[in-house]
N, C-alpha and C positions, 0 to 999 in steps of 0.2 A: 867101077868095082873098088877103088882106093878108098873113096870115101865111105863106103857102106863097111869095110875092113876098119877103119878108124871108129866108126859109130860103133861096130861089134866089140873093138878092144876097149873103146871108153866105158861101155854098157858093163862088160866083164870087170872091168877096176872098181866102178862105182858097186857092183855087186859084192865085192870083196872088201868094200868098206875104205876104197881109196878113190877121193875124189879131187880132182883139178880145181883149184881155187880161182875166181876170177881176179885175183889180186897179184900186180907184178912187184916184186921185192928185188933189188939189188940187178936189175935187168931181165930177170926172169919170172915165168909165170909159177906160182909155187903151189905144192900141194896142201889139202887143208890136214891139220895134224888128228881133228877127228871131224865127223859129220856136223855140219854147221846147224845150229838151234837158236831159236828166238832172235836175240840182238847181239849174238856174239859170235865170233869166229876165230879159232886158232889156226894159224900159219905155220907150218912144219920149214925150218929154216936150216940149213945145213951148216956146220960150224964154219965153212969157207965164205959165206954169206955176210954182207954187212947189214946189220937190222938197222931200220929206221929208227930214229930217236922219238921220243914221245912229243907231239904235235907236228911231226913230219907227215907230209901230204904220200899217199901211198896210190898208185895208179891202180883202177878197178875197172874191168870191163864188164857191164851188165845191160841186160835188156832193159831200155826206158821204160815198158811197160809193165814191169814188175817189180820196179824199185821207185822209192820217194827218196829224194835228197834234201839235206840241208843245205847244202851249198855245192855249186857246180863250178870247178875250174877247167877252162879250155886252154890248151897249149897253143 
């Protein structure tokens, strides 16, 4: 029941244009600022979050069957 409730809530947020991104910045998974398109993604960061610098690695959780990678870094 709990999983169904989570799925319903997530679907409702996505229908309203709010999508959780696969990116983890400053220790938390962040929301997309706008729906992703093509090869660009904008992530919404609150003022209290520390933004990554240009060239920093950002953790991203995606399915390997739907993505191709230029480089993979394993911790």
